[in-house]
LUMDOLO-450066 format. One record per atom (N, C-alpha, C): x, y negated, z negated; atom name; residue in three letters. Coordinates in nm, 4 decimals. Atoms other than C-alpha are relative to their C-alpha. Layout:
REC          x          y          z   at    aa
REC          X          Y          Z   CA   ala
...
This chain:
REC          x          y          z   at    aa
REC     0.0804     0.0092    -0.1180    N   met
REC     0.0850     0.7314    -1.5654   CA   met
REC    -0.1157    -0.0873    -0.0171    C   met
REC     0.1109     0.0948     0.0029    N   ile
REC    -0.1770     0.4688    -1.4855   CA   ile
REC    -0.1046     0.0332     0.0955    C   ile
REC     0.1000    -0.0123    -0.1103    N   thr
REC    -0.5062     0.4737    -1.2982   CA   thr
REC     0.0021    -0.1196     0.0853    C   thr
REC    -0.0041     0.1109    -0.0804    N   ser
REC    -0.5903     0.2448    -1.0184   CA   ser
REC    -0.0719    -0.1107    -0.0598    C   ser
REC     0.0683     0.1118     0.0664    N   ile
REC    -0.8199     0.0449    -1.2438   CA   ile
REC     0.1071    -0.0757    -0.0918    C   ile
REC    -0.1007     0.0536     0.0866    N   asp
REC    -0.5269    -0.0042    -1.4960   CA   asp
REC     0.0944    -0.0787     0.0920    C   asp
REC    -0.0900     0.0743    -0.0846    N   phe
REC    -0.3067    -0.0996    -1.1999   CA   phe
REC    -0.0510    -0.1326     0.0414    C   phe
REC     0.0652     0.1307    -0.0499    N   gln
REC    -0.5509    -0.3670    -1.0713   CA   gln
REC     0.0015    -0.0964    -0.1040    C   gln
REC    -0.0014     0.0980     0.1027    N   asn
REC    -0.5499    -0.5252    -1.4134   CA   asn
REC     0.1471    -0.0505    -0.0371    C   asn
REC    -0.1389     0.0431     0.0242    N   leu
REC    -0.1639    -0.5657    -1.4153   CA   leu
REC     0.0251    -0.1408     0.0649    C   leu
REC    -0.0321     0.1179    -0.0610    N   thr
REC     0.0025    -0.8945    -1.3372   CA   thr
REC     0.0653     0.0272     0.1379    C   thr
REC    -0.0547    -0.0278    -0.1305    N   glu
REC     0.1383    -0.9351    -0.9784   CA   glu
REC     0.1463     0.0531    -0.0200    C   glu
REC    -0.1417    -0.0398     0.0191    N   asp
REC     0.4989    -0.8960    -1.1049   CA   asp
REC     0.0034     0.1470    -0.0518    C   asp
REC     0.0010    -0.1360     0.0494    N   leu
REC     0.4133    -0.5714    -1.2887   CA   leu
REC    -0.0427     0.0975     0.1091    C   leu
REC     0.0421    -0.0795    -0.1191    N   lys
REC     0.2300    -0.4392    -0.9782   CA   lys
REC     0.1250     0.0253     0.0898    C   lys
REC    -0.1221    -0.0149    -0.0904    N   cys
REC     0.5491    -0.5007    -0.7732   CA   cys
REC     0.1044     0.0988    -0.0717    C   cys
REC    -0.0911    -0.0876     0.0737    N   tyr
REC     0.7582    -0.3280    -1.0392   CA   tyr
REC    -0.0385     0.1431     0.0121    C   tyr
REC     0.0525    -0.1335    -0.0105    N   val
REC     0.5319    -0.0257    -1.0370   CA   val
REC     0.0228     0.0586     0.1383    C   val
REC    -0.0131    -0.0473    -0.1397    N   ile
REC     0.5309     0.0017    -0.6653   CA   ile
REC     0.1503     0.0299     0.0362    C   ile
REC    -0.1415    -0.0218    -0.0301    N   leu
REC     0.9060    -0.0362    -0.6323   CA   leu
REC     0.0593     0.1197    -0.0650    C   leu
REC    -0.0610    -0.1031     0.0820    N   asn
REC     0.9887     0.2185    -0.8993   CA   asn
REC    -0.0785     0.1308     0.0112    C   asn
REC     0.0731    -0.1174     0.0045    N   asn
REC     0.7062     0.4657    -0.8599   CA   asn
REC    -0.0817     0.0263     0.1323    C   asn
REC     0.0735    -0.0070    -0.1223    N   gly
REC     0.5528     0.4058    -0.5168   CA   gly
REC     0.0753     0.0728     0.1211    C   gly
REC    -0.0557    -0.0597    -0.1210    N   gln
REC     0.6063     0.5957    -0.1900   CA   gln
REC    -0.0673    -0.0648     0.1209    C   gln
REC     0.0597     0.0763    -0.1195    N   his
REC     0.5617     0.4008     0.1374   CA   his
REC    -0.0568     0.1095     0.0857    C   his
REC     0.0759    -0.1022    -0.0785    N   val
REC     0.3035     0.5877     0.3529   CA   val
REC    -0.0104    -0.0556     0.1451    C   val
REC     0.0274     0.0490    -0.1360    N   ala
REC     0.2185     0.3570     0.6485   CA   ala
REC    -0.0106    -0.1514    -0.0049    C   ala
REC     0.0154     0.1345    -0.0103    N   glu
REC     0.1731     0.0130     0.7670   CA   glu
REC    -0.0975    -0.0420     0.1169    C   glu
REC     0.0862     0.0426    -0.1031    N   arg
REC    -0.0762    -0.1857     0.9731   CA   arg
REC    -0.0046    -0.1606     0.0074    C   arg
REC     0.0201     0.1386    -0.0107    N   asn
REC    -0.1473    -0.5430     1.0901   CA   asn
REC    -0.1457    -0.0278     0.0052    C   asn
REC     0.1433     0.0495     0.0093    N   tyr
REC    -0.4706    -0.7261     1.0203   CA   tyr
REC     0.0057    -0.1505    -0.0078    C   tyr
REC    -0.0052     0.1535     0.0050    N   gly
REC    -0.5192    -1.0942     1.1087   CA   gly
REC     0.1351    -0.0517    -0.0100    C   gly
REC    -0.1369     0.0551     0.0101    N   ile
REC    -0.2190    -1.2788     0.9917   CA   ile
REC     0.0889     0.0782    -0.0882    C   ile
REC    -0.0787    -0.0800     0.1032    N   tyr
REC    -0.1019    -1.0030     0.7498   CA   tyr
REC     0.0617     0.1227     0.0591    C   tyr
REC    -0.0629    -0.1272    -0.0093    N   asn
REC     0.1345    -0.7125     0.7662   CA   asn
REC    -0.0237     0.0691    -0.1287    C   asn
REC     0.0471    -0.0738     0.1242    N   ile
REC    -0.0059    -0.4600     0.5275   CA   ile
REC     0.0664     0.1341    -0.0113    C   ile
REC    -0.0668    -0.1212     0.0278    N   gln
REC     0.1938    -0.1872     0.3745   CA   gln
REC    -0.0792     0.0837    -0.1000    C   gln
REC     0.0772    -0.0824     0.0816    N   leu
REC     0.0314     0.1162     0.2211   CA   leu
REC     0.0981     0.0938    -0.0788    C   leu
REC    -0.0845    -0.0832     0.0822    N   tyr
REC     0.1923     0.2955    -0.0743   CA   tyr
REC    -0.0914     0.0984    -0.0807    C   tyr
REC     0.0612    -0.0918     0.0922    N   asn
REC     0.1016     0.6016    -0.2725   CA   asn
REC     0.0663    -0.0207    -0.1416    C   asn
REC    -0.0472     0.0269     0.1302    N   val
REC     0.1347     0.5286    -0.6464   CA   val
REC    -0.0838     0.0813    -0.1028    C   val
REC     0.0643    -0.0816     0.1034    N   tyr
REC     0.0558     0.7875    -0.9157   CA   tyr
REC    -0.1398     0.0645     0.0517    C   tyr
REC     0.1118    -0.0616    -0.0513    N   gly
REC    -0.1908     0.9537    -0.6792   CA   gly
REC    -0.1154    -0.0830     0.0602    C   gly
REC     0.0841     0.0973    -0.0674    N   phe
REC    -0.3819     0.6467    -0.5642   CA   phe
REC     0.0745    -0.0808     0.1011    C   phe
REC    -0.0586     0.0819    -0.1024    N   tyr
REC    -0.3186     0.4121    -0.2752   CA   tyr
REC    -0.0056    -0.1535    -0.0327    C   tyr
REC    -0.0083     0.1410     0.0184    N   val
REC    -0.2155     0.0473    -0.2839   CA   val
REC     0.0388    -0.0666     0.1262    C   val
REC    -0.0381     0.0807    -0.1096    N   glu
REC    -0.2100    -0.2074    -0.0082   CA   glu
REC     0.0753    -0.1255    -0.0525    C   glu
REC    -0.0725     0.1168     0.0239    N   val
REC     0.0493    -0.4825    -0.0140   CA   val
REC    -0.0069    -0.0874     0.1247    C   val
REC     0.0259     0.0953    -0.1151    N   tyr
REC    -0.0342    -0.7817     0.2033   CA   tyr
REC     0.1165    -0.1014     0.0067    C   tyr
REC    -0.1160     0.0942    -0.0253    N   tyr
REC     0.2738    -0.9738     0.3478   CA   tyr
REC    -0.0456    -0.0968     0.0990    C   tyr
REC     0.0121     0.1052    -0.1025    N   leu
REC     0.2707    -1.2935     0.5332   CA   leu
REC     0.1206     0.0225     0.0955    C   leu
REC    -0.1090    -0.0189    -0.0912    N   pro
REC     0.4776    -1.2338     0.8508   CA   pro
REC     0.0878    -0.1151     0.0022    C   pro
REC    -0.1013     0.1060    -0.0082    N   gly
REC     0.7958    -1.4340     0.8858   CA   gly
REC     0.0492    -0.0349    -0.1309    C   gly
REC    -0.0463     0.0303     0.1271    N   ser
REC     0.8371    -1.4392     0.5139   CA   ser
REC    -0.0022     0.1264    -0.0822    C   ser
REC     0.0053    -0.1199     0.0822    N   glu
REC     0.8940    -1.1864     0.2413   CA   glu
REC    -0.1043    -0.0229    -0.1125    C   glu
REC     0.1007     0.0429     0.1086    N   glu
REC     0.6042    -1.3447     0.0417   CA   glu
REC    -0.1266     0.0995    -0.0055    C   glu
REC     0.1194    -0.0837     0.0102    N   ile
REC     0.3379    -1.1165    -0.0860   CA   ile
REC    -0.1174    -0.0857    -0.0312    C   ile
REC     0.1222     0.0811     0.0269    N   asp
REC    -0.0096    -1.2603    -0.0710   CA   asp
REC    -0.0903     0.0688    -0.0990    C   asp
REC     0.0829    -0.0757     0.0921    N   gln
REC    -0.1978    -0.9809    -0.2531   CA   gln
REC     0.0360     0.1385    -0.0058    C   gln
REC    -0.0216    -0.1444     0.0172    N   ile
REC    -0.1721    -0.6285    -0.3902   CA   ile
REC    -0.1344     0.0475    -0.0519    C   ile
REC     0.1332    -0.0529     0.0387    N   ile
REC    -0.4856    -0.4215    -0.4028   CA   ile
REC     0.0004     0.1487     0.0010    C   ile
REC     0.0261    -0.1350     0.0123    N   ala
REC    -0.5627    -0.0731    -0.5160   CA   ala
REC    -0.1128     0.0471     0.0944    C   ala
REC     0.1103    -0.0492    -0.1067    N   val
REC    -0.7605     0.1210    -0.2381   CA   val
REC    -0.0867     0.0968    -0.0653    C   val
REC     0.0998    -0.1022     0.0437    N   his
REC    -1.0773     0.2820    -0.3344   CA   his
REC    -0.0983     0.0554     0.1025    C   his
REC     0.0928    -0.0401    -0.1088    N   ser
REC    -1.2282     0.3510     0.0050   CA   ser
REC     0.0755     0.0784     0.1032    C   ser
REC    -0.0619    -0.0802    -0.1016    N   asp
REC    -1.1561     0.6228     0.2506   CA   asp
REC    -0.0019    -0.0735     0.1370    C   asp
REC     0.0167     0.0778    -0.1144    N   glu
REC    -1.2657     0.3782     0.5235   CA   glu
REC     0.1365    -0.0773     0.0270    C   glu
REC    -0.1228     0.0783    -0.0093    N   ile
REC    -0.9518     0.1695     0.4510   CA   ile
REC     0.1133     0.0978     0.0444    C   ile
REC    -0.1045    -0.0889    -0.0431    N   leu
REC    -0.7280     0.4702     0.4697   CA   leu
REC    -0.0091     0.0519     0.1488    C   leu
REC     0.0144    -0.0373    -0.1409    N   glu
REC    -0.8693     0.5680     0.8107   CA   glu
REC     0.0626    -0.1013     0.0893    C   glu
REC    -0.0698     0.0975    -0.0859    N   leu
REC    -0.7209     0.2417     0.9440   CA   leu
REC     0.1382     0.0282     0.0253    C   leu
REC    -0.1409    -0.0363    -0.0177    N   tyr
REC    -0.3759     0.3934     0.8990   CA   tyr
REC     0.0266     0.1276     0.0776    C   tyr
REC    -0.0247    -0.1294    -0.0602    N   leu
REC    -0.4210     0.7209     1.0782   CA   leu
REC     0.0785    -0.0153     0.1274    C   leu
REC    -0.0743     0.0081    -0.1206    N   asp
REC    -0.2771     0.6055     1.4117   CA   asp
REC     0.1400    -0.0295    -0.0280    C   asp
REC    -0.1438     0.0434     0.0311    N   ser
REC     0.0418     0.4768     1.2415   CA   ser
REC     0.0778     0.1022    -0.0803    C   ser
REC    -0.0729    -0.0961     0.0888    N   ile
REC     0.1268     0.7968     1.0414   CA   ile
REC     0.0553     0.0993     0.1029    C   ile
REC    -0.0681    -0.0850    -0.0813    N   asp
REC     0.3851     1.0046     1.2261   CA   asp
REC     0.0077     0.1435    -0.0563    C   asp
REC    -0.0009    -0.1350     0.0453    N   ile
REC     0.3252     1.3767     1.1819   CA   ile
REC     0.0798     0.0929     0.0875    C   ile
REC    -0.0709    -0.0846    -0.0970    N   ser
REC     0.5536     1.5046     1.4641   CA   ser
REC     0.0924     0.1008    -0.0723    C   ser
REC    -0.0986    -0.0878     0.0721    N   asp
REC     0.8007     1.6525     1.2038   CA   asp
REC    -0.0736     0.1303    -0.0391    C   asp
REC     0.0742    -0.1263     0.0476    N   leu
REC     0.5282     1.8947     1.0978   CA   leu
REC    -0.0058     0.1141     0.0985    C   leu
REC     0.0093    -0.0983    -0.1046    N   phe
REC     0.5333     2.0671     1.4345   CA   phe
REC     0.1353     0.0534     0.0478    C   phe
REC    -0.1363    -0.0461    -0.0432    N   met
REC     0.9085     2.1399     1.4520   CA   met
REC     0.0345     0.1314    -0.0711    C   met
């Protein structure tokens, strides 16, 4: 298991590997030209910035702010919790 600081120090290829093998997709949002995917990885959150129209990743960032997480609240479907 790694910390968010350890994660940020990985190469982009290793970050992708960790997300694909240990990450759980949580939500997504759009910001400017980016489609941003939020993942839970080892108890911390990671944003993956994609350029629309391509499968190209522009950046991968470990999230350290609750303010960023609040941006995803409207996109999280919790309807299954009430069934």
